[in-house]
N, CA, C and O of each residue as an XYZ file, in Angstrom:
336
protein
N     -17.607     17.492     10.605
C     -16.904     16.840      9.527
C     -17.527     15.472      9.272
O     -17.706     14.686     10.202
N     -17.859     15.188      8.009
C     -18.500     13.921      7.685
C     -17.467     12.818      7.508
O     -16.289     13.073      7.258
N     -17.936     11.602      7.643
C     -17.074     10.438      7.495
C     -16.635     10.305      6.037
O     -17.438     10.492      5.123
N     -15.369      9.985      5.826
C     -14.833      9.801      4.478
C     -15.102      8.365      4.049
O     -14.688      7.423      4.724
N     -15.795      8.201      2.929
C     -16.115      6.879      2.404
C     -15.107      6.512      1.322
O     -15.037      7.168      0.284
N     -14.329      5.465      1.566
C     -13.318      5.018      0.610
C     -13.855      3.799     -0.132
O     -14.482      2.921      0.462
N     -13.599      3.757     -1.442
C     -14.013      2.619     -2.259
C     -13.085      1.453     -1.915
O     -11.887      1.511     -2.190
N     -13.627      0.413     -1.324
C     -12.832     -0.700     -0.792
C     -11.909     -1.328     -1.833
O     -10.778     -1.687     -1.508
N     -12.369     -1.467     -3.085
C     -11.535     -2.131     -4.096
C     -10.333     -1.282     -4.509
O      -9.446     -1.776     -5.204
N     -10.287     -0.007     -4.091
C      -9.143      0.851     -4.424
C      -8.119      0.912     -3.303
O      -7.051      1.498     -3.483
N      -8.414      0.329     -2.164
C      -7.523      0.419     -1.000
C      -6.277     -0.442     -1.224
O      -6.361     -1.608     -1.608
N      -5.120      0.174     -0.972
C      -3.842     -0.527     -1.076
C      -3.048     -0.332      0.206
O      -3.032      0.757      0.780
N      -2.395     -1.389      0.647
C      -1.447     -1.274      1.750
C      -0.127     -0.832      1.137
O       0.354     -1.439      0.180
N       0.453      0.215      1.684
C       1.699      0.747      1.130
C       2.863     -0.069      1.682
O       3.066     -0.159      2.893
N       3.631     -0.665      0.750
C       4.694     -1.625      1.013
C       5.600     -1.386      2.195
O       6.424     -0.472      2.191
N       5.445     -2.199      3.186
C       6.386     -2.204      4.296
C       6.226     -1.103      5.321
O       6.990     -1.052      6.285
N       5.250     -0.215      5.143
C       5.061      0.863      6.113
C       3.975      0.417      7.081
O       2.783      0.516      6.789
N       4.408     -0.077      8.242
C       3.435     -0.586      9.203
C       4.027     -0.592     10.605
O       5.201     -0.285     10.811
N       3.190     -0.945     11.546
C       3.602     -1.125     12.926
C       2.850     -2.344     13.444
O       2.123     -2.987     12.686
N       3.011     -2.666     14.698
C       2.445     -3.915     15.205
C       0.918     -3.981     15.143
O       0.356     -5.073     15.219
N       0.243     -2.857     15.009
C      -1.215     -2.861     15.002
C      -1.836     -2.713     13.618
O      -3.026     -2.976     13.450
N      -1.056     -2.300     12.627
C      -1.644     -2.095     11.313
C      -0.677     -1.488     10.319
O       0.534     -1.468     10.543
N      -1.221     -0.991      9.216
C      -0.412     -0.526      8.097
C      -0.897      0.817      7.576
O      -1.972      1.295      7.939
N      -0.068      1.422      6.706
C      -0.466      2.622      5.991
C      -1.290      2.187      4.783
O      -0.836      1.371      3.980
N      -2.482      2.723      4.654
C      -3.374      2.409      3.552
C      -3.664      3.674      2.754
O      -3.715      4.768      3.317
N      -3.854      3.527      1.443
C      -4.303      4.630      0.599
C      -5.466      4.134     -0.238
O      -5.586      2.938     -0.506
N      -6.330      5.067     -0.652
C      -7.459      4.695     -1.490
C      -8.150      5.907     -2.078
O      -7.880      7.052     -1.715
N      -9.051      5.612     -2.999
C      -9.855      6.664     -3.628
C     -11.198      6.725     -2.916
O     -11.736      5.708     -2.478
N     -11.728      7.940     -2.810
C     -13.003      8.120     -2.136
C     -14.151      8.092     -3.143
O     -13.942      8.217     -4.350
N     -15.335      7.928     -2.635
C     -16.525      7.892     -3.486
C     -16.791      9.235     -4.161
O     -17.478      9.290     -5.181
N     -16.252     10.316     -3.600
C     -16.454     11.644     -4.199
C     -15.329     12.031     -5.150
O     -15.296     13.159     -5.641
N     -14.382     11.086     -5.421
C     -13.315     11.349     -6.379
C     -12.043     11.923     -5.790
O     -11.121     12.275     -6.526
N     -11.983     12.021     -4.477
C     -10.775     12.501     -3.805
C      -9.898     11.305     -3.449
O     -10.171     10.175     -3.855
N      -8.852     11.568     -2.694
C      -7.910     10.533     -2.289
C      -7.707     10.625     -0.784
O      -7.811     11.702     -0.198
N      -7.414      9.476     -0.158
C      -7.294      9.456      1.298
C      -6.252      8.441      1.735
O      -5.869      7.541      0.988
N      -5.802      8.621      2.990
C      -4.940      7.628      3.594
C      -5.402      7.356      5.004
O      -6.147      8.136      5.597
N      -4.949      6.241      5.529
C      -5.302      5.853      6.883
C      -4.170      5.014      7.451
O      -3.545      4.235      6.732
N      -3.912      5.173      8.721
C      -3.003      4.272      9.412
C      -3.884      3.428     10.323
O      -4.494      3.923     11.271
N      -3.929      2.150     10.008
C      -4.753      1.245     10.806
C      -4.269      1.247     12.252
O      -3.068      1.258     12.520
N      -5.193      1.234     13.144
C      -4.876      1.080     14.552
C      -5.841      0.038     15.100
O      -7.036      0.294     15.244
N      -5.309     -1.132     15.400
C      -6.104     -2.237     15.937
C      -7.364     -2.486     15.103
O      -8.473     -2.539     15.633
N      -7.172     -2.637     13.790
C      -8.251     -2.962     12.849
C      -9.265     -1.836     12.651
O     -10.335     -2.064     12.086
N      -8.947     -0.641     13.101
C      -9.821      0.513     12.925
C      -9.164      1.491     11.953
O      -8.002      1.857     12.129
N      -9.900      1.911     10.938
C      -9.360      2.835      9.949
C      -9.994      4.209     10.120
O     -11.217      4.339     10.162
N      -9.145      5.239     10.219
C      -9.614      6.621     10.256
C      -9.021      7.316      9.045
O      -7.838      7.655      9.028
N      -9.847      7.525      8.035
C      -9.384      8.069      6.768
C      -9.269      9.584      6.819
O     -10.105     10.264      7.415
N      -8.212     10.109      6.180
C      -8.010     11.548      6.035
C      -7.722     11.844      4.573
O      -7.028     11.082      3.900
N      -8.257     12.954      4.088
C      -8.019     13.340      2.695
C      -6.568     13.761      2.488
O      -5.964     14.394      3.355
N      -6.014     13.401      1.327
C      -4.657     13.787      0.946
C      -4.696     14.302     -0.493
O      -5.642     14.016     -1.226
N      -3.675     15.059     -0.900
C      -3.631     15.526     -2.287
C      -3.433     14.343     -3.252
O      -2.820     13.335     -2.899
N      -3.952     14.486     -4.446
C      -3.794     13.447     -5.463
C      -2.312     13.154     -5.709
O      -1.933     12.000     -5.908
N      -1.472     14.198     -5.695
C      -0.040     14.010     -5.952
C       0.603     13.081     -4.910
O       1.457     12.266     -5.261
N       0.208     13.193     -3.648
C       0.741     12.312     -2.607
C       0.252     10.890     -2.827
O       1.022      9.938     -2.701
N      -1.026     10.745     -3.155
C      -1.585      9.425     -3.444
C      -0.792      8.755     -4.571
O      -0.405      7.592     -4.458
N      -0.556      9.489     -5.645
C       0.164      8.940     -6.808
C       1.576      8.500     -6.403
O       2.024      7.424     -6.798
N       2.270      9.317     -5.625
C       3.636      8.967     -5.211
C       3.654      7.749     -4.294
O       4.547      6.908     -4.403
N       2.685      7.644     -3.399
C       2.624      6.470     -2.517
C       2.325      5.199     -3.314
O       2.884      4.143     -3.018
N       1.458      5.284     -4.311
C       1.165      4.127     -5.168
C       2.417      3.742     -5.965
O       2.727      2.557     -6.094
N       3.138      4.738     -6.501
C       4.395      4.460     -7.218
C       5.396      3.762     -6.301
O       6.031      2.780     -6.685
N       5.527      4.287     -5.083
C       6.434      3.683     -4.111
C       6.038      2.237     -3.848
O       6.885      1.344     -3.823
N       4.747      2.015     -3.653
C       4.249      0.668     -3.385
C       4.548     -0.258     -4.561
O       4.996     -1.387     -4.360
N       4.306      0.204     -5.775
C       4.588     -0.608     -6.964
C       6.068     -0.959     -7.053
O       6.416     -2.087     -7.402
N       6.949      0.003     -6.741
C       8.389     -0.247     -6.769
C       8.782     -1.286     -5.722
O       9.611     -2.156     -5.989
N       8.189     -1.197     -4.536
C       8.473     -2.167     -3.480
C       8.036     -3.567     -3.911
O       8.755     -4.541     -3.689
N       6.860     -3.663     -4.525
C       6.368     -4.966     -4.979
C       7.269     -5.534     -6.064
O       7.528     -6.738     -6.087
N       7.748     -4.685     -6.960
C       8.653     -5.131     -8.015
C       9.946     -5.663     -7.409
O      10.445     -6.703     -7.840
N      10.497     -4.966     -6.416
C      11.716     -5.431     -5.744
C      11.490     -6.794     -5.098
O      12.347     -7.673     -5.178
N      10.335     -6.967     -4.458
C      10.025     -8.245     -3.814
C       9.928     -9.358     -4.850
O      10.439    -10.456     -4.627
N       9.277     -9.088     -5.982
C       9.145    -10.103     -7.033
C      10.507    -10.493     -7.584
O      10.779    -11.679     -7.771
N      11.367     -9.516     -7.847
C      12.708     -9.793     -8.364
C      13.484    -10.627     -7.352
O      14.165    -11.583     -7.724
N      13.385    -10.272     -6.090
C      14.074    -11.017     -5.043
C      13.612    -12.464     -5.007
O      14.435    -13.368     -4.867
N      12.305    -12.703     -5.131
C      11.768    -14.065     -5.124
C      12.257    -14.845     -6.340
O      12.583    -16.027     -6.227
N      12.311    -14.194     -7.497
C      12.791    -14.863     -8.716
C      14.259    -15.234     -8.566
O      14.658    -16.349     -8.902
N      15.070    -14.296     -8.058
C      16.489    -14.575     -7.861
C      16.686    -15.741     -6.888
O      17.529    -16.609     -7.111
N      15.909    -15.749     -5.823
C      15.995    -16.853     -4.872
C      15.599    -18.172     -5.517
O      16.251    -19.193     -5.303
N      14.529    -18.152     -6.308
C      14.062    -19.364     -6.986
C      15.112    -19.872     -7.973
O      15.352    -21.076     -8.057
N      15.731    -18.971     -8.712
C      16.770    -19.377     -9.656
C      17.948    -19.988     -8.912
O      18.534    -20.970     -9.369
N      18.291    -19.417     -7.784
C      19.377    -19.963     -6.969
C      19.073    -21.367     -6.507
O      19.957    -22.224     -6.505
N      17.830    -21.619     -6.111
C      17.423    -22.949     -5.653
C      17.422    -23.926     -6.826
O      17.947    -25.033     -6.715
N      16.838    -23.520     -7.939
C      16.739    -24.388     -9.111
C      18.119    -24.633     -9.720
O      18.427    -25.749    -10.141
N      18.946    -23.589     -9.765
C      20.264    -23.694    -10.393
C      21.352    -24.195     -9.472
O      22.527    -24.201     -9.840
N      20.984    -24.606     -8.308
C      21.979    -25.129     -7.379
C      22.878    -24.050     -6.780
O      24.034    -24.304     -6.442
N      22.326    -22.838     -6.655
C      23.081    -21.759     -5.999
C      24.073    -21.089     -6.908
O      25.157    -20.712     -6.462
N      23.737    -20.929     -8.167
C      24.624    -20.284     -9.143
C      24.996    -18.889     -8.739
O      25.737    -18.216     -9.456
């Protein structure tokens, strides 16, 4: 089995899914497939996944980021507005 080459600029950490040594990562491969990896002590071992799983993980990640942004805005408004 050959090594899976992932395009570095496509790699995303999936929101909040991690452990003390690393995180769940997803990315696109140079051959047009999709892959994921769970970092273990800064080492990535990529495995191919279906495009549908990749899409759902990216959607999940985007939703998590949106929740975080909304939370930060609400906190900022509370600070600026004196805790309204």
